[in-house]
C-alpha positions in Angstrom: 3.7 8.4 -30.9 5.1 5.9 -28.4 3.6 4.6 -25.1 4.3 2.8 -21.8 2.1 0.5 -19.8 1.7 0.5 -16.0 0.4 -2.7 -14.4 -0.9 -2.5 -10.7 -1.3 -5.9 -9.3 -3.8 -5.3 -6.4 -5.5 -7.5 -3.8 -8.7 -7.8 -5.7 -7.8 -7.0 -9.4 -5.0 -6.2 -11.8 -5.3 -2.7 -13.4 -3.4 -1.8 -16.7 -2.9 1.7 -18.0 -1.7 2.8 -21.4 0.1 6.2 -21.1 1.4 8.5 -23.8 4.5 10.8 -23.6 2.5 13.6 -22.0 1.2 11.5 -19.3 -2.4 11.1 -20.8 -4.0 7.8 -20.0 -5.2 6.5 -23.4 -6.8 3.4 -22.2 -7.2 1.3 -19.0 -8.3 -2.3 -18.3 -9.1 -4.2 -15.1 -9.5 -7.9 -14.4 -10.6 -9.3 -11.1 -9.4 -12.6 -9.4 -10.6 -14.6 -6.4 -9.4 -14.3 -2.8 -9.3 -17.5 -0.6 -9.9 -17.5 3.1 -9.9 -21.1 4.1 -9.7 -20.4 7.8 -10.1 -17.4 10.0 -7.1 -15.1 9.6 -6.0 -16.7 6.3 -5.8 -14.8 3.1 -4.4 -16.4 0.0 -4.5 -16.2 -3.8 -3.5 -18.4 -6.7 -0.3 -16.8 -8.2 -1.2 -18.1 -11.6 -4.4 -16.2 -11.4 -2.4 -12.9 -11.4 -0.5 -14.1 -14.4 -3.7 -15.1 -16.4 -5.5 -11.9 -15.6 -2.5 -9.7 -16.3 -2.0 -11.3 -19.7 -5.8 -10.9 -20.4 -5.8 -7.2 -19.4 -2.7 -6.5 -21.6 -4.4 -8.2 -24.5 -7.6 -6.2 -24.0 -5.7 -3.0 -23.5 -3.9 -3.4 -26.8 -6.9 -4.5 -28.8 -9.1 -1.7 -27.4 -6.7 1.1 -27.8 -5.8 0.6 -31.4 -2.1 1.3 -30.6 0.4 -0.7 -32.5 2.4 -3.2 -30.6 5.7 -1.8 -31.8 4.7 1.7 -30.4 4.9 0.3 -26.8 8.4 0.9 -25.4 8.1 -0.3 -21.9 6.1 -2.0 -19.2 6.5 -1.8 -15.4 4.7 -2.9 -12.3 3.2 -1.9 -9.0 2.5 -4.7 -6.7 0.6 -5.5 -3.4 3.4 -5.8 -0.8 4.6 -8.5 1.5 2.8 -11.5 -0.1 4.9 -14.7 -0.1 5.2 -16.7 -3.3 7.4 -19.8 -3.0 8.7 -20.8 -6.5 10.0 -24.3 -7.5 12.8 -25.1 -9.8 10.3 -25.1 -12.8 9.5 -21.4 -12.1 6.1 -22.1 -10.9 4.4 -21.3 -7.5 4.5 -24.3 -5.1 1.4 -23.3 -3.1 -1.0 -20.4 -2.9 0.5 -17.1 -2.1 0.1 -15.9 1.5 -1.0 -12.2 1.3 -0.3 -9.1 3.1 -3.6 -9.2 5.2 -3.1 -12.7 6.4 -2.9 -12.8 10.2 -1.9 -16.4 11.0 1.7 -15.6 11.8 1.5 -14.0 15.3 3.6 -16.8 16.9 6.3 -16.3 14.2 6.4 -12.6 14.9 7.0 -13.3 18.5 9.8 -15.8 17.5 11.5 -13.0 15.3 11.4 -10.7 18.2 12.9 -13.2 20.5 15.6 -14.3 18.2 16.8 -10.9 16.9 15.8 -8.5 19.7 16.9 -4.9 18.8 18.9 -6.1 15.7 15.5 -6.3 13.8 14.9 -2.5 14.0 18.6 -1.8 13.3 18.8 -3.9 10.2 15.2 -4.2 8.7 14.1 -0.9 10.3 10.5 -2.2 10.8 8.8 -4.3 13.5 7.8 -7.8 13.1 4.1 -7.7 12.0 1.9 -10.3 10.7 1.6 -8.7 7.2 5.4 -8.9 6.5 7.0 -11.7 4.5 9.6 -13.3 6.9 6.9 -14.4 9.4 5.1 -16.1 6.4 8.3 -18.0 5.5 8.7 -19.1 9.0 5.0 -20.3 9.1 5.7 -22.5 6.1 9.0 -23.6 7.6 7.0 -24.8 10.7 3.9 -26.2 9.1 4.8 -27.1 5.5 8.5 -27.9 5.7 8.5 -30.0 2.6 7.2 -27.0 0.6 10.1 -24.8 1.8 12.6 -27.6 1.0 11.3 -27.6 -2.6 11.5 -23.9 -3.0 14.2 -22.4 -5.3 13.1 -18.8 -4.6 10.8 -16.7 -2.7 9.2 -13.8 -4.6 6.6 -11.1 -4.0 3.4 -11.0 -6.1 4.5 -8.6 -9.0 7.9 -10.3 -9.2 6.1 -13.6 -9.9 4.1 -12.1 -12.6 7.3 -10.6 -14.2 9.1 -13.9 -13.8 6.3 -15.7 -15.8 6.2 -12.9 -18.4 10.0 -12.7 -19.0 11.6 -15.8 -17.4 13.8 -13.6 -15.3 13.6 -13.5 -11.4 14.4 -10.4 -9.5 13.1 -8.1 -6.7 13.3 -4.4 -6.4 14.5 -2.6 -3.2 11.1 -0.9 -2.4 9.3 -4.2 -2.3 12.2 -6.1 -0.7 12.1 -3.6 2.2 8.7 -5.0 3.2 10.0 -8.5 3.7 12.0 -8.0 7.0 15.0 -9.7 5.3 16.5 -6.6 3.7 19.2 -4.4 5.2 17.3 -1.3 4.3 20.0 1.2 4.9 22.7 -1.1 3.1 20.4 -2.1 0.3 21.3 -5.8 0.4 19.8 -8.9 1.7 20.7 -9.5 5.5 22.8 -12.6 5.8 22.5 -12.3 9.6 18.6 -12.4 9.5 18.6 -15.2 6.9 21.1 -17.3 8.9 19.3 -16.7 12.2 16.3 -18.7 10.8 18.2 -21.2 8.7 17.1 -19.9 5.4 19.3 -20.9 2.5 21.0 -18.0 0.6 19.7 -19.4 -2.7 16.1 -18.5 -1.8 16.9 -14.9 -2.1 16.3 -13.3 -5.6 18.6 -10.8 -7.2 18.0 -7.2 -6.0 17.5 -4.5 -8.7 16.3 -0.8 -8.9 12.7 -0.3 -9.7 13.5 1.3 -13.1 16.1 -1.4 -14.1 15.6 -3.3 -17.4 14.7 -6.9 -16.5 14.3 -8.3 -20.0 11.7 -8.8 -22.7 8.5 -10.9 -22.9 8.9 -14.5 -23.6 7.8 -15.6 -27.1 4.8 -17.3 -25.6 3.8 -14.2 -23.7 4.4 -12.0 -26.8 1.8 -14.2 -28.6 -0.7 -14.2 -25.8 -0.5 -10.5 -25.1 -0.1 -9.2 -28.7 3.1 -7.3 -27.7 6.4 -7.8 -29.3 9.9 -8.6 -28.0 10.9 -4.9 -28.6 9.0 -3.8 -25.5 11.2 -3.7 -22.5 10.1 -4.8 -19.1 11.2 -2.8 -16.0 11.3 -4.1 -12.4 8.6 -1.9 -10.9 8.0 -1.2 -7.2 5.9 -1.8 -4.1 2.3 -0.3 -4.5 3.0 2.4 -1.9 6.2 3.5 -3.4 4.4 3.5 -6.9 1.4 5.4 -5.4 4.0 7.9 -4.1 5.6 8.3 -7.5 2.1 8.7 -9.2 1.3 11.5 -6.7 4.7 13.2 -7.3 6.2 12.4 -3.9 9.8 12.6 -5.1 11.6 15.2 -3.1 12.1 16.4 0.4 9.1 17.9 2.2 6.5 16.1 0.1 3.8 14.1 1.8 0.9 12.0 0.5 -2.3 10.8 2.2 -3.9 7.8 0.5 -7.3 6.6 1.6 -8.2 3.2 0.1 -9.2 0.1 2.1 -6.4 1.0 4.4 -5.1 4.6 4.9 -1.5 5.6 4.3 0.5 8.8 5.2 3.7 8.7 3.3 6.6 11.1 3.2 9.8 11.4 1.1 13.1 11.0 2.9 16.7 10.9 2.0 18.3 10.4 5.5 18.9 6.7 6.0 19.9 7.0 9.7 16.5 8.2 11.1 15.2 6.1 14.0 11.4 6.0 14.5 11.7 3.0 16.9 9.3 1.1 14.7 6.3 3.5 15.3 6.2 4.1 11.5 7.4 2.0 8.5 10.7 3.0 6.9 11.1 1.6 3.4 13.3 2.1 0.4 11.6 4.3 -2.3 11.5 3.4 -5.9 13.8 6.4 -6.7 17.4 5.5 -6.3 18.9 5.9 -2.8 15.8 7.6 -1.4 13.4 6.3 1.3 9.9 6.9 2.5 8.4 7.0 5.9 4.9 5.5 6.1 2.1 5.3 8.8 -0.8 2.9 8.2 -4.4 3.0 9.3 -5.6 -0.5 8.8 -9.4 0.3 8.2 -9.6 3.7 6.6 -12.0 3.3 3.6 -12.9 0.1 4.9 -14.4 1.6 8.0 -16.6 3.8 5.8 -17.5 0.7 3.7 -18.3 -1.3 6.8 -20.5 1.5 8.1 -22.4 1.9 4.9 -23.0 -1.8 4.5 -24.0 -2.3 8.2 -26.1 0.8 8.8 -26.6 2.6 5.4 -29.5 0.5 4.3 -28.1 0.0 0.9 -27.6 3.6 0.1 -24.7 4.8 -2.2 -21.6 6.5 -0.7 -22.8 9.7 -2.3 -26.2 9.5 -0.5 -24.6 8.4 2.7 -22.2 11.3 2.8 -24.8 13.8 1.3 -25.7 15.2 4.7 -22.4 15.5 6.4 -21.9 19.1 5.3 -24.9 20.0 7.5 -23.3 18.5 10.6 -20.7 20.7 12.4 -17.2 19.4 13.2 -17.3 17.1 16.1 -20.6 15.5 15.1 -22.4 16.9 18.0 -20.1 15.2 20.5 -19.9 11.8 18.7 -16.4 10.2 18.2 -15.4 7.1 16.2 -12.1 5.2 16.3 -11.4 3.1 13.1 -9.9 0.1 14.9 -12.4 -2.3 13.5 -9.7 -4.8 12.4 -7.0 -3.8 14.8 -4.5 -1.0 14.2 -1.1 -0.5 12.9 0.1 3.2 13.4 0.8 4.3 16.1 -0.6 1.4 17.9 0.5 -2.0 16.4 -2.3 -3.9 18.2 -4.2 -6.8 16.8 -6.7 -6.9 19.7 -7.9 -3.3 19.7 -11.4 -2.7 18.3 -13.4 0.3 17.2 -15.7 2.5 19.3 -18.4 5.0 19.0 -18.1 7.3 22.0 -20.7 9.9 23.1 -23.8 8.5 21.4 -27.0 10.2 22.4 -30.7 10.3 21.1 -30.0 13.4 19.0 -27.5 11.6 16.7 -28.8 10.6 13.3 -27.2 8.8 10.4 -25.3 11.9 9.1 -23.7 12.4 12.6 -22.4 8.8 12.6 -21.2 9.2 9.0 -19.3 12.3 9.9 -17.9 10.8 13.0 -16.6 7.8 10.9 -14.9 10.2 8.5 -13.4 12.3 11.3 -12.2 9.2 13.1 -10.3 7.9 10.0 -8.8 11.4 9.5 -7.7 11.6 13.2 -6.0 8.3 12.8 -4.1 9.5 9.7 -3.2 12.7 11.6 -1.4 10.5 14.2 1.1 9.5 11.5 1.6 13.1 10.4 2.3 14.1 14.0 5.0 11.4 14.2 6.6 13.0 11.1 6.4 16.5 12.5 7.9 15.3 15.8 10.9 14.0 13.7 11.4 17.4 12.5 9.8 17.0 9.1 7.8 19.9 7.8 4.2 18.9 6.7 2.5 21.9 5.3 1.1 20.4 2.0 -0.4 17.0 1.6 -1.4 15.3 -1.8 -4.5 13.4 -1.1 -5.4 10.4 -3.4 -7.8 7.5 -3.2 -11.3 7.5 -1.9 -10.5 10.4 0.4 -9.9 12.6 -2.6 -13.3 11.9 -4.2 -15.3 13.9 -1.7 -14.9 17.7 -1.2 -16.1 17.7 2.4 -13.5 15.0 3.2 -10.8 16.9 1.4 -11.5 20.0 3.5 -11.8 17.9 6.6 -8.2 16.6 5.9 -7.0 20.2 5.6 -8.6 21.2 8.9 -7.4 18.2 10.8 -3.9 18.1 9.4 -3.4 21.9 9.7 -2.0 21.6 6.1 -2.8 22.5 2.6 -4.4 19.4 1.0 -4.1 19.0 -2.9 -6.3 17.0 -5.3 -4.8 16.0 -8.5 -6.3 16.6 -11.9 -6.2 13.0 -12.9 -5.4 10.3 -10.4 -4.4 6.8 -11.5 -2.5 5.9 -8.3 0.1 3.1 -8.3 -0.6 2.2 -11.9 0.5 5.7 -13.0 3.7 5.3 -10.9 4.4 2.0 -12.6 3.9 3.7 -16.0 6.3 6.5 -14.8 9.0 3.9 -13.9 8.6 2.4 -17.4 8.9 5.9 -19.0 11.9 6.7 -17.0 13.5 3.4 -17.7 12.8 3.9 -21.4 14.8 7.1 -21.3 11.9 9.5 -21.8 13.1 11.7 -19.0 16.4 12.3 -17.2 14.9 12.0 -13.8 11.7 10.8 -12.2 11.0 14.3 -11.1 11.1 15.5 -14.6 8.6 12.7 -15.4 6.4 13.9 -12.6 6.4 17.5 -13.8 5.2 16.3 -17.2 2.7 13.6 -16.0 1.1 15.0 -12.8 -1.0 18.1 -12.6 -2.6 19.7 -9.4 -6.3 20.5 -9.6 -7.6 22.1 -6.3 -6.0 23.1 -3.2 -8.0 23.0 0.2 -6.7 25.3 2.9 -7.3 24.7 6.6 -10.0 26.9 8.1 -8.6 28.4 11.4 -11.8 27.9 13.5 -12.5 24.4 12.4 -8.8 23.5 12.8 -9.0 24.8 16.4 -12.1 22.6 17.1 -10.4 19.6 15.6 -7.3 20.1 17.7 -9.4 19.8 20.9 -11.3 16.9 19.6 -8.1 15.1 18.4 -6.9 15.2 22.1 -10.0 13.4 23.2 -9.5 10.9 20.2 -6.0 10.1 21.4 -7.3 9.2 24.8 -9.7 6.5 23.5 -7.1 3.9 22.8 -5.6 3.8 26.3 -9.1 3.8 27.8 -10.3 0.9 25.8 -7.3 -1.3 25.1 -7.8 -3.4 28.2 -11.6 -3.7 27.7 -11.0 -4.9 24.2 -8.5 -7.5 25.3 -11.1 -8.9 27.7 -13.6 -8.8 24.9 -11.5 -10.8 22.6 -12.4 -14.0 24.4 -15.9 -13.6 23.1 -15.1 -13.1 19.5 -15.4 -15.6 16.8 -19.0 -16.7 17.5 -22.0 -15.8 15.2 
């Protein structure tokens, strides 16, 4: 038997999965690392922490599984997107990485818009948002110019780990698409955007496909992980692209809903000339010459976590959600908008904040819990409606993440989306997608679709209930009104934020 390893470099931890030829997960390991927030809006990590914890997880994975090192054919990666790692001539990070959820770069976003105008959407196909990489580079250019002068390369998180493991620097298209520096349709670095901001061409790493072979482990890393030089290392992809692969979103008409800290609606696409005017993200997929359209709810699962921690009195999620099945759709006239950290799709607004609308004395904890769940799901439907408005058929949605762990929520997604919602038999998310890239790169399958057919199995399908779907259609219209009715109020309230 031979195996592959998928490594998912997340924001809080690195997860490694050992997968056999039938897609069974033989063993998994997870190692956490710290997040640094030295100032409001800052979010950073030590790039070397990722390396050390990845090496540790691989070592533990191998030791605990009992699999022989020579049986492991390939490794690939999924990585948190957008994070800026500036690398010196010695191949080491020059400063802490600035992460996707860092929001210090609003002035740089406005500068990008001013300098590029409508060229940004034509070339990079995405709006200038604080999470993306180019604004972070411009922040360093303005505030730490000596660091940028020393930089030999900029990389994204998983690419830095791969550099340290193999000595080879590269970036795949799916992750590069989230930098605002890639010509997404042309699959090349945009010389025009780089030159507009005085970025030296040598900063840009080589571009590769997600399944390309990027070398073998360095001798030092072979010794530390227990692996051998025979194991090939494949480029890997952005976490959302790998999550899509791990959910089987690899052909036209397939759509995924992922509810983690943030929420994502993602749909496969082959047409490179679609224009969504920046309302949703348009990125290269990890499959060659394919793309994906993605809408994002910034605080999806995080809204539920916040609610539990603030109002749940220490109860578990299971206890918190235990009573929602007894509450009818609409939570007895209570509505929640999940804008508690701002919003991304369809409202790229850093100032908007969440609301409970319609509170009365009859509402108890289960009503609020259901309203939070419904509000998150309504926000995700806004992304689905954008896809439908562009002519895409969305009649089946694969649900992964926290939203797939509760049957009431799965049924709610079906009712709100007006589509069949599918739960997978075994869900490993982006780590499985990374393992599938390693399997495909290793020649186990002729296509990624063939790999998905072998590795991914559907478990339960939830179909929309006509009566509940009609109720949710009416309530969704009210939900869509809330943003416009509260946007100005929230801008006024922003002056009072920041105190204790």
